[in-house]
N, C-alpha and C positions, 0 to 999 in steps of 0.2 A: 772689480774693475772700474777705474774712474769715468766719467761721462766725457771728459776731456781727453781720453787716449784717443791716438791718432786713427781717423777711418770710422769713428764712432757717430760723430755728427753727420758725415753724408749717408750713412746707413739710416739713421734716425729720420734724415729728410725724404730719403726714398719711401721709407714706410709712410710717412706721414702722407706723401703724394698718392700712393696706393689706397689707403684707408679714405682719404677725400675723394677720390676718382670714384669708389665703389658706393660711398653716400650720396654723392651728385647723381650718379646712375639710378639709385634706388628712389630718389626724390623725383627725377624725371619720369620714371616708370609709373609711379603712383600718379603724378599729374595727368598723364595721358589716359590712364585707365579711368581716373574719376572725371575728366572731360567727356570722354567718350558715353560713359553712362550718364552723364547729365544730358547729353545731346538726345539720348535714346528716349528720355522721358519727356522730351519737349513734345508739345502738341502739334499738330497739322496747322500749317498755316492758313489763315483765313482767306486769303487769295484763293486758295485751292478749293476750299469751300463755296466760295462766291462763285468760282467757275462752274461746280456742279450745278448751282442753282439756276445758272442761264441754261441749262439742258434738262428740261422737266423729264423727259423720258428717261434718260440715263438716271436722273435723280430719283424717280419711282422705283426703277429697278434695284438701286443700291438701298433705298430704305427699306425694302421688303424682302431682301435676299436671304436675311439671317433668322431663322426660325427659332434660335434659341436666345435666351438672354443676354445682353452684353453689358458690361460694367460700364455705366455713363458718368461716373463722376471721376474728374480730373484728379491728378495726383496730388496736387495741393490742397484740393477740397478734403480728400481723404485724410491728409494729414491735420486739417482743421479738425475735422470729425474726431480723431483721435484724442486730442486735445490734453488737458491734465485729469488728475482724479476727479470723478463724477462729483464729488461733494466739494469741491473748491469754488470760490468766487471767481477764480480765472477762468474754469471750465465752464461756468455759466455765462460769462462775458462772451466767450467763443462761440457757444450755441447760440446766443442771442443774435450775433451778427449774421447767422445764416437763416434767420426768419424773414419772411416776407411782409411787410406791413398790411394789417387787414384793411378792408375796404372802410373808409371813416364811418359809414352807417350802421357799421355790425355792432350787433349788442353786446356790452361789456360782458354778459355771463358766458359768451361764446368765446371769449378770448382769455389772455393770461395763462394759456398752458405752459407750464415748464418745457422750455425747449429742449432740455436734456431728456425728457421722457421722448417727445417726437424724434430726436436723434437714435435713441435706443430702440424703438419702434422700426425707423427707417433700416438701422443696421442689422436688426434681427430679419426683417423682410429680405434684405438684399443677401445675407448668408443663405436663408431657406431657398430664394430663387436660384443661386448659383450652385447649390447642392447638387448632389445625383440621386436625390432622395425621388419619392413618387411625384406625379404632377399635383396631387393635392397638397403636397408640401410647398410646391411652387405657387401655386395659386394663394394658400395661405400667406405666402411670404408677399406675395403682390398686394394682399389685402393690407398688410401693415404698412409697405410703403405708401398706399393710396391713402390711408388714414393720416401719416404724416404729412402728405402733400396738401389734404383738404384743409389741415390746421396750420398751413402756411410755412411748412419746413422747406427751405428752398431747394436743397439736393434733391430731394423726393420728387419736387416738381420738375426739376430739370430732366431727372431720369425718365419720368413719364413721357415727358413732351418728346424726348428723344427716342425712346425705344418704343413707342405706342404704334407707329406704323409696322415695325417688324416683330414685334413681339405678341402672340396670341395669350400669353400669360398674362400681361399687362392689360389688354384688352378686356380680358375676362373680369378684372377687378376695376377698372376705370371705365367711366362712360364716357362718350364722344365730347358731351358738353364740358366734363371736367377737363378732359386732355386740351381743349380749345381754350378754357379758361387760363389754365396755367402757360398756355403760349403767349398769352398777353402780358405775362408780368414784365419782361424786359423793356416794355413800352413806358412804364413808369418807374420800375427800379433802377436807381442810377448806378454807375460804375462800369467800366471796360469790360468786366466779364459778363454783365448782363448785356451790353450792346453786342457782344459777340452771339451771345443766345437767340437773338433776333431770327438768326438764321433757321432756327428749328420750327419758327412759325411757318416759314415758308413751306418746309418740308413736311410740315403737318398737313397744311392746305393741298400741297402737291400729292400727298396720299390719298386724300378724299379725292382729288381729282381724279387720280388713275382708277377710283372705283366707282366712279360716276355718281358721287355723293356730294358734290358741291352743295346743291339745295338744302340739305340737311346740316351741311357745314354752315353755311350762311345764317340758318335760323338759331343753331348754337352760338354763333358769333354774336348775333344782335341780342341774344338772351345775356350774354357774359358782359356786352357794354351796357345794357340795361341795369345790371345789377351792381355797377362800380362805377361811382361819380368820377373817379380818376380817370378813367378811359373816355369820357364823354367830352373833352375839351378838344379844341382845333391843333394843338401840339402833339396830342395823342393820336387823333384820328387820321391825320395827315400823313404821318409814317407808317401808319397802319395800312392806308390805301396803298401806299408806295410798296410796301412789302408783297402785297397781295397783286399787284400788277405784275408779278415775276411769275404768277400762276394763272396761265391763260384760262379764262372763264369764271375766275373766282370774284372778280368785282361784278360782273354780269349776276352772277347767283346772288350777290348781295343787293344788288339793285332790284331784282326780281322779288326778293323778300322784303324790301322795303316797300315798293310801290304797287306790289301784286299785279303786275302787268307781264304779258307775255312778250312783249315788244319793248326795248329800252332803246332810245336815240341817244346820239352822241357818242364821244369817247367811253371805253370800257371803265376806265378809273379816274373819271373827269373830277374837277371840283364841284360840280354840280350834285355828284354821287355824295360827296361829304356832306353838303348842305342837307340832301334827302335824309341820310342818316342821323345827323343832328336835330332834324325834325321828329323824326321816328323816334329817337330816344326821349325826347322831351315830350311826347304825347303818349308814351307807352308807359305803362306802371311795370315796375320791378316784378321779375317772376319769382324772386326769391330763392333761387337756386344755391347761393352762396350760404344763407342761414339754414337752409334745410340739410345740406351736406355736412355742414359744420355740427349739428346736433346728433346726426347718425354718426360721425367720425368720433366724437366724444363718448358717446356710448361704446362703440367698438373698442376704444381705446383703455376704457375704464375694464370692459370685460377680457380684454386680453392681458391686462396687469394682474388679474385675479388668477387666471389660468396659469 
């Protein structure tokens, strides 16, 4: 039959309209589903997080309510970790971007570790901690995450600072001094993501406040400040005290640790405290916790690779 017979054109037109409608419907359905999935992956707003910090009692309760380890790496960080094949130059560049710069006085022999090795240690540790195996497996995993954190792999440090208040497994592998040191990274690491991570410094200080351990926290804080020249400038100390001001008693504990006096006059987080901290750091020799931790972590990294 010829395509020009009467009635054939209208029939083809109707068929075209039906097929076109079906295609448009499928496209719209895919778009709606994709949009909903994207929204579900979006992180919580920073406004909500800041609002929680303004209520220390509620913050302390939430920070310690989960006994099990929870994943602390955001979706985009997990994607960055997957990267390209491990032997590619692209993969090396991706891993390097997730390294925190070492303190300027760090011995060269304690630097230069391939970041892909640290990423592997972190991923193995995370997998062990999230498995349903024994507590010993979880603790071994926490040790691998700790090694990556000491050797300045940023996702490992974020994980530790976030989970330290509510994970006994993390606390079994990471000292309080190390957790405090990692919480200071956002004061000198640039970027919007780093800025948003400053909230975890407040959460960590709130954890020690809830346990009535602010004096020990202040001692660890001063040790970290003495160990890293980048944290000793006015532009770093001022925002630090601003964050500590959100935790009642934190600046008082810091002042007691600096002046060694029972009574401290003036506002809790005053500019005078900043001057006292600056003078204390200038007159106090570094304890060397950074170098000591790095040496131990390098030994553990080598032994874990041989096993």
